[in-house]
N, C-alpha and C positions, 0 to 999 in steps of 0.2 A: 503493498499500497505507498503511492506518493504522496503527503502531504501537499501545500499551495508549494507551486513553486516561482522565487526570489529573484527578481532581477540583480546582474552579476554590480551591477553599480549602488542598488541598496543595501547589499547582503551583510548583515549582521556582523559584529567581528566575533561572535561565539551560539555554541548551539548547546541544546543541554541534550547529556544522554544518561539512558536509566537502563535499569535490565531487570527484568519480569520474571521471578519464579511461583507460583502458583500462592503470590499472595492479594486476591483478589480485591478486599478489603480497605487495603493501603494504598495498594495501586491506584484503586481507585479515588481516595480524599486525595493523596500525590498529586493527581496529575489536575483533580480539580481546584487544589489550591493554585497551580501552574497554570492553569487555560488562559484566564482574562489578561495576563504579561503578556503570555506567548503570540496571544490571535493581536495584541493589541501594537506589538512589536515588532511580531514579524521575526520569531527567533524559531530557528529552524530545531524539530523536538524530535530525536530518534531514540525508538522504544525495541530492543532485542528481547522477544521471547523466548526463555531456552526452552521452550517443548513444553509448556506447562498443563496445555490441554484439557483447560479448567475453564469455568469462569469468568477468567482474569483475562486471560487470550481472545473471547467470547468476548469481552467488554472492548479491548483495545482494538478490534476491529471493527466497531463500530466509529471508533473516532478518525474523521475525517483532516483534522489540524496537528499528527502527529506523522512519521513515518518510521513505520512498524514493521520491523526485523522477523521473520519467523524462525529460529534458527534451531536445525533438525538436534533430533534427541543426541544429548552429550551423553549417552550412556554409562559407563562407570566412574567416567571426571568425577572430581571430587566435586564438592559445590565450590569453593572457593577459584579452580583451577575451571569449571565452566563458566562462571562471571568472568572470570578474568578473557576467556576465548570471546564470550559476547560480546565486550567491553571493545575489544579488536575489530570485529564487526564492522563495527557503530563507526570507530576511528579512521577506519579506511574508506567509508563513503562518504563523512562530514567532507565541507569544504571551506567552513572558516577556518582563520588562524587558532581560535582558541576552542575550549571543549568544558564545558558545566558539568561535572561529571556530581548524580545524585541517586541515592538508592529509592527504592520507593517506601521505605520506613520513615520516611524525610519529607515535612512538613513547613514548605517554605507561605510562611501567614506576611508576612513584609517584603515583596519585591527587590528592594534597596539592597537585598544582598549583595543579590547581583554587580550592581554601578559601582559598589563599594569593594568588593574582592578586584573587578577589574581594575579601579583607579590603583588596588596595592599592586596588580600585577604589570599594567601598564606604567609603571615608574621607573623600570629598569625591560630595556629591550631584549636583556637577557634573564629573565626571571622566569622560569620552567611551570612553578606551582605557585599554588594559593592553596592554604588550608587550615586544618587544626590540626592538633594532634592527640584529644580528646573526646570521643563519642557523645559526652553529655558536660555540664556547668553542675559544678560538684560543688562551686563557691568555695573560699577564701579557707576553710577550715576542713573541710574534707579536704581536699585537693594537699595541704600541707601534711596532714595526717597521714594521705596512702603514701607524697612522697617519701616521708620521714620513715615509714613504714619498710616501704620499699628499697631506700638507701639501706638502713638496719642490716636487712635480708641477704641486699646485695654484695654486702663487705664481710658480715657472717660467713656466707659461704663459701668466698675467695680463703678467707683466713682457715675455714677446714680444709681447703683444699692443698692451700698452702702448708699446712701440718700434714697434712697423707691421710686427713681421715675424710670418709665418702659422704660427700654429698652433691645435692642435685648441680647441675651447671648456673652458676648467678646469671641472672639476666638483667639487661639495661634496665636502671633504674628510674629512668627519666625517660620518655617517648619520646620519637623521632622521627617518625613516618607519619604523613601524612595519610589522617583517616577519608576513606571516601563518599564518605554520607554525603558530602559538598564539597568536594574539591575544584581548582580551576586548574587545569593546565593548558602549556600553553603544546597545542598541537600542531605548530609546524614548525617550533625545534624538536618536537618528540620523532614528526614523519622527517625529518632532514638527516638523524643520525640514523633512519633506519630500527628506528624502536617499537616496542610495545609495552603493554599492561602487561601480558601475563608472557613471563619470557622463564619461569623455572617452575616450581612447587610453592613459590613463597606467595603473598597474601598479593592478590594484583597490586601493583605501583610501587610497592617495595624496593625493587631492583630497579627497577626505572625512576624511580626517587635517586637512589646510588648512585644511578647510570651519570642521571645529569648531572649530579651535583661533582659527580669527578670529571666531568667535563668543564667544570665552574661555571655551569648557571647556578641560578642563587633558586633557594624554597623562603616564600613567606608564611610566616605562622605566625596565625591567630588567634589571642586567647579563646577560652570557651564563653569566657564573658563577652566579647565582641561579638562572634559569630552566630552565641545565642540569642540574642537580641532579634535575631532577624526569623529563628524559625527553631521549628519541632525535632528530635531525633531519638527515634525507640532504638535502645540498642539492642542490636542482633536481633532487632523485629522483625527481618526478615526473615531468620532463619526460624523462630519464637511460630512468625504464622504459618509457614509452611513444615510446621512439626515435628521442626528437628529435637524438641526440647520436649521431658513428658507434662503432662497436666499440673503435677504440682511442683517443677519445677520455678526459680527464684526470677528466671528471665523469662517465662511464658506470662507469670503473673504481671511484671513490668510491661509485659506487649499488654496484656488486657487491657490494664487500668490507663496505660496513655492514653490509648487507642478509646477509647470510654471519654474521658476526660477531657481528648480535642473535639469529638464528636457534640461534646455536649456545648462547649464553650464555643462551638464553630455552627450552634444550629444545625447539623446533620441528622 
């Protein structure tokens, strides 16, 4: 399905890209938040469906303002691998210089987030990406506690290993990779260097960020307080919606509670 054609002289600077997999309620809400903005500004929207074969795909087929790509069954691919390959399908097709990557569990209620992030990115032509390393705004106190506890655990494990004791490998105590629920990528740079979102078995975009950084391009980091002024995000919402967690799992409960809260707030 091909959405409206845009004359080249009026081509927007960015496209929006989402991947759908069995998240009917969230996909509908996510796109309803975006619809007026993208229509008014003629923003190309690319939605790649990973062979959902459910009501979410049926819904997407009714929309004439998106470019829908129905990707064949990913088979035994792990979820994040299938997601990354779907992003690469969209990356190959879009014609804009920049790509806004959103998840279907991201609800943009203030479209000024797009101009804000574009402004951050356009400060330098060598900026490769703009985004946030956290998936929710925990607030100052919770974030300080989380960082300090991870710092202690990291160096405690390092000390045990240095003493020859058994221990898990210490993880970095600071997040360093942009989370893809709302990230602006410089598609022109990615294509110029022949790079992709899915290049190995890591989370899509992690190796891409590392490669672009090693080439000397900049990554701009937004604080959770900044980005969450404009949107809501359900951490791991896509996994919960697709039944990836048990019904009693805390993330399933979080998904249900957040979805209900947003629906009430927006009168949906």
